[in-house]
C-alpha positions in Angstrom: 162.1 158.3 -18.5 165.0 156.1 -17.4 165.6 158.5 -14.5 162.3 157.7 -13.0 162.8 153.9 -12.9 164.5 152.8 -9.7 166.7 149.7 -9.6 165.5 146.9 -7.5 168.1 145.8 -4.9 170.1 142.9 -6.3 170.7 139.9 -4.0 174.0 138.3 -4.2 174.3 134.5 -5.0 175.5 134.0 -1.4 172.3 135.4 0.0 170.1 133.3 -2.3 171.9 130.1 -1.2 171.4 131.1 2.4 167.7 131.6 1.8 167.3 128.2 0.0 169.0 126.4 2.9 166.7 128.1 5.4 163.7 126.9 3.5 165.2 123.4 3.5 165.7 123.5 7.2 162.1 124.6 7.8 160.8 121.7 5.6 163.1 119.2 7.4 161.9 120.5 10.8 158.3 120.0 9.8 158.9 116.5 8.6 160.6 115.6 11.9 157.7 117.0 13.9 155.2 115.0 11.8 157.3 111.8 12.3 157.5 112.3 16.0 153.8 113.2 16.4 152.7 109.7 15.1 154.2 107.7 18.0 153.1 110.4 20.6 149.5 110.1 19.3 149.3 106.3 19.2 148.9 105.7 22.8 146.1 108.3 23.4 144.2 106.8 20.5 144.6 103.2 21.7 143.5 104.3 25.2 140.4 106.0 23.7 139.5 102.8 21.7 139.9 100.6 24.8 137.7 103.0 26.9 135.0 103.0 24.2 135.0 99.2 24.1 134.7 99.1 27.8 131.8 101.6 27.7 130.1 99.4 25.2 130.4 96.3 27.5 129.1 98.3 30.4 126.2 99.5 28.3 125.4 95.9 27.2 125.4 94.8 30.9 123.0 97.6 31.6 120.7 96.5 28.7 121.0 92.9 29.8 119.8 93.8 33.3 117.0 95.9 31.9 116.0 93.0 29.5 116.0 90.6 32.4 113.8 92.9 34.4 111.4 93.1 31.4 111.2 89.3 31.0 110.9 88.7 34.7 108.0 91.1 34.8 106.4 89.4 31.8 106.8 86.0 33.5 105.4 87.1 36.9 102.4 88.9 35.3 101.9 86.0 33.0 102.1 88.0 29.8 104.1 85.1 28.5 101.5 82.3 28.6 102.4 79.2 30.7 101.9 77.0 27.6 104.6 78.8 25.8 107.2 78.4 28.5 109.7 75.6 28.3 108.6 72.3 29.9 110.2 68.9 30.4 109.5 68.1 26.7 110.9 71.3 25.2 113.8 72.3 27.4 114.4 75.8 26.0 112.8 78.4 23.8 114.0 81.6 22.2 111.9 84.6 23.0 112.3 87.6 20.6 112.3 91.2 21.9 112.2 94.5 20.2 115.5 96.3 19.6 117.0 98.2 22.5 118.9 101.5 22.4 122.5 101.7 23.3 123.2 105.2 24.7 126.9 106.0 25.1 127.9 109.6 25.8 129.2 111.6 22.9 128.4 108.8 20.5 125.4 108.1 18.2 122.6 106.1 19.7 122.8 102.6 18.4 119.9 100.2 18.0 120.9 96.7 19.0 119.0 93.5 18.3 118.3 91.2 21.3 116.6 88.0 22.3 116.1 85.9 25.3 116.7 82.1 25.7 114.5 80.6 28.4 115.9 77.3 29.7 114.1 75.0 32.1 116.4 74.1 35.0 114.0 72.4 37.3 110.2 71.8 37.7 108.7 70.9 40.9 105.1 70.3 42.3 104.7 72.2 45.6 102.8 71.0 48.6 99.7 72.9 47.6 99.8 71.0 44.2 101.2 74.1 42.4 103.6 73.7 39.6 106.8 75.7 40.0 109.6 76.1 37.4 113.1 77.4 37.8 114.3 79.0 34.6 117.7 80.2 33.4 117.2 83.4 31.4 120.0 84.0 28.9 120.1 87.5 27.3 121.8 87.5 23.8 122.6 90.6 21.6 123.1 90.5 17.8 125.0 88.9 16.2 123.4 85.9 17.8 125.6 82.8 18.3 124.5 79.7 16.6 124.3 76.4 18.6 127.4 75.0 17.0 129.5 78.1 17.8 131.3 78.4 21.2 129.5 80.8 23.5 130.4 84.5 23.5 133.0 85.5 26.1 130.5 87.4 28.1 127.2 85.7 28.8 124.3 87.3 30.5 122.5 84.5 32.4 119.9 85.1 35.2 117.5 82.8 37.1 113.8 83.2 37.8 111.1 81.1 39.5 107.7 81.0 38.0 104.5 79.5 39.6 101.6 78.4 37.5 98.4 80.2 38.4 95.4 77.9 39.5 93.0 77.4 36.6 
């Protein structure tokens, strides 16, 4: 029976030390690669974040333009009644709007709250005895600034002229 059992090759202690140092060298190389990858990846990640922030601002500008078009259409078609518009007594009003969708490629669609502040800049009676008002239309997105806070860094302010229809 002992004749059938073969002896496994014995490794010398020198070969075992060589193998252990090889494993240590591989682990050290992996650690160095990992440590070097961090600084190499920081710039692309920062660049990506900056680009996403810029894309959000561009999308907000597009939504502000779209909101202004909606409000101007509502003013010109008198869907917002003349009595509800700001006058000399009440210089400004807040006009709530339904949420809008922010569509940024390769990102989830976000719903964003919005409102419009209508401010009376000037009122004039024309030659034909028609009342004409010039409004500043400020589009705001959530979170809405309070009156005590300083205004946001980017403001979306437009102007529109509205004429009262004869009764």
